[in-house]
Residue, then its C-alpha position, 0 to 999 in steps of 0.5 A: m935594743a930589742y932582741v928575741l930568742t927562738a927555738d926550732g925543736g926538730t926531728e934530730s936537734l933543737r936549734a936556738r937563735v937570736y934575732d933583731l927587729k930587722g929579721t937578722c939572725l945574730a947567732s945560732h946554736a944546735v944541740a942534737y938529741k937521740t931518736d930511737f927507731k923501733p920495728g913497727a914504724r915506731a920513733e921515740q924521743n926522751p922529752a928531758d933531752w928537749w929541755a936540756n937542749f933548749v937550755e944549752a942551745s939558748r945560753a950558747a946562742i945568746a952568748e954567741a950573739g954578744v947581746s945582753p941577756s937583759d935585752i931579750e924581750a920574748i921567746c917563741y919556739a916551733t916544734t915537731s907535731c904531732t909529737v905526743v907526750a904523757l906527763d905527770e903533775n910536775g910536767d915530767a914524762l911518764r914514758p918516751a914521746l911518740i914523735w910525729m913520724d911514729v905511726r904505730a897507731n895505724a889500727e887506732a886511726d882506722e878505729v877513729l875513722a870507723t866512728g864516722d863522727p862529724a869531726l872527721a869532715l875536717n880532712g879529705d872528702g868530708t869523711g876522713p882520712v885519719s892519720a896514725e901521726w895525729m893526737i887522737p889515734k896516738a892517745l887511743w894507742l896509749k889507752k889500749n896498750e899502756p893503760d897504766t900510763f894513760a891513767r896516770a897521765h895528768r896531761i897528754c899533750e905535745y912537745q910544744d906544750y911540754i916546753t911551755h910548761k917548763l918555761t912558764g908553769e902554764w898548761a897551755a896548748s897552741l891553737n896551731n897544733l890543735g887545729l892541725r892534728w887534734h881535730y880541733r875546730n876553732d870555727q865549730g866549737g873547739f875540741a872533738k868531744s863527740l869523737v873521743e866519747a865515741l872511742g870510749m876515752g872521753e876522760i882525755l878531755d880532762k888530760w888535754p891542756p885547759r888553755v888554748v892560745a893562738p900563735g903570737e899571743v903571750i902565754g906568760t912570763l918565765t918562772g924563777a927556775a926557768a929564768e935561772a936556767l936560761g940566765l934571763s929575766r923573769a919578765v921575758k914574755v913567752v909567746q905561743g908558737g906551734a908546729d914547725a912547718l906551720i910557723g915556717m909559713i910565717g918565716l917564708g912570708v906565705a900569708k896571702p890567699g893563693q900563696l903556697a909554702l914548701i917546708t923541707g927537713s926530715s919531711h916535706l910539708q906543703f901549705g896553701v893559704t885560702e879565704a874559704p875552706v877547701h875539702a877534697p880527697g888527698v888534701w888535709g884541712a882546710y884548717a881555720d885560724i891556725v896561723y892567720p886569723g880569718r884565713y884557712v890553710v890546706e895541707g899536704g905532706q911527705t913523711s920521708t924526704g930529707s930523712i931518706i938522704n940521711w938514710l943513704g948516708r948512714l947506709t953508705g958510710g957518709l955522703d960528701f954533699a958537694e961531690m954528690n950534688e956535682k955528680a948527680a947534676a951531671l945526670a939527665p932526668g931519670s937517673d939512668g932509669l932508676l926510680v924510687l918510691d919515697h914512702f920509707q915511713g909510709n905516705r901522708t898524702p895523697h894516699t894517707d897509708p902508714l903501711s906503704r914502704g919505699a922501693f928502688v926500681g930499675l937498679t942495675l950493676a951500672h948504678e952508683k951512689h950518685h944515681m941513688f942520690r938523684a933518684i931519691m931527690e926526683s922521687i921526692g919531687f914527684g911526691t910533691r907534684a902528686i900533692l900539688d895535683a891533689f890541690k888542683r883537683a880540689g880547686y886550689e892552685s898557686a903560681e909559685m912555691t916558696v921553699g924553706g928548710g934544709a933542701a933549699a940549700s941545694d940548687l940541684w934539689m930546688q931545680i928538680h922541684a921546679d922541673t918535676a912540678d913545673i912551678p917557679i921556686r922562691v927561696p927567701a933570703s933566710a931559709d930558716a923558716p920556722s925560726t924566722g917565723s918564731a921571731v916574727l911571732a915573738f916580736h908581735g907578742a912583745g908589742h913591736f908589730a900590730s899584726i903577724d902580717e906587719g911583722i912579715d913585711a918588716m922581717v922576711h926578705p926576698g932571695r932567689t928564684i929558680e925557674p923551671n927548665a922547659a926541656n927537663v919539665a918535658a922529660y919528667e912527664d913520662i917518668y912522673q907517670r911511671y912514679l904514680a904507677l909504683y904505689p898501686a903496683l906495690k901496695g900489696v907487696l910492700r907493707g909495714 
């Protein structure tokens, strides 16, 4: 029998799963880790927690699956990005990691943008934007604010690369992460050398991993220490994964030009597949070869989505999701006049403004928790529509949107997404998209599939479809226009 082990290193936990060749998840085990949120929109994690959780979750998943460890052929994993780590020669962290949602480097992002370097043509209208979430601004922040750490760092890389080194001893980076967040151009020479030199940190080229590996390719096999920690054979192949949302595209079966994916979790990410590069205001990318060879990916994203629901739970002493969904579903579109701006941790697209902040507008003494719950869902739906509208203006449009991740479990939220964007929603049989995508890549790397597309055909299965409700689509149109007016109206008031 052939099985693979996957890991989904998310914002709040690491989840390991075991899959068979049919795409069946035989077992799943998650271990939570801590995120430290600090003023200035800072968010940090301890990389040692990632490895400890990887080992604990993997051992538990294999045991729960009831399979022989000797039948595990390959490992592949998807992780948050761009989560930046500074490591010594042994692969140990010199400081807590700056996770993807940490946007302290907004001033450095402005410095990167001010260079006018040709590498900036990758995103937006051909001259940027640049996000504080990305590798180069975060690395520049380290160099300016913690010069000793920057100087001591043998490697400055990502969560993905840290786990790779722990497993294989190799210093390798994923083409997926690099193309997505490092201004790496696979179709135009690789690393953005002129950009980092213009910023006075050309030495970082020697700190980045020297090897670039595409998703689905074998990085190596387990070291003796890693094999012992996991209880696996040293012959197990470690196959390159990448950023959780991008690997999630594979798990959703979004591979053909014109197909569109929505990956949900703490954040929302929208990815479309194209045959040719697309560049326009409000759109990130298009990125060459980062998931599928010979194809491009366009990107949109919302920094805070599921994390806002979690915030509401923390604020109010917890959420009974069954009760909240039932009460919220009984409300008409618009949540009795309550409108939310979903920029709780800034805006990724279409505005790329790390200093924007969230807001509730229209609160009355009659509003209750379920009004806030639904209004948050609606605002996130509007944020997704704003991104899809930016895609349309750029010339990219899809007839449907395939959704995976936590939000896919809520019929109400899926209906709101269908209604606010006026687009059919597809939810595959397995909504655990990053893990399913990792399993496809692992079996491809292990030699069971000749291509990623072949693996998708064998392992990704159809589920349900949610059609837009025509009456709700009409009702949301005016509310959406008012949502669009919130950001410019509050931009000068709500700053981080």
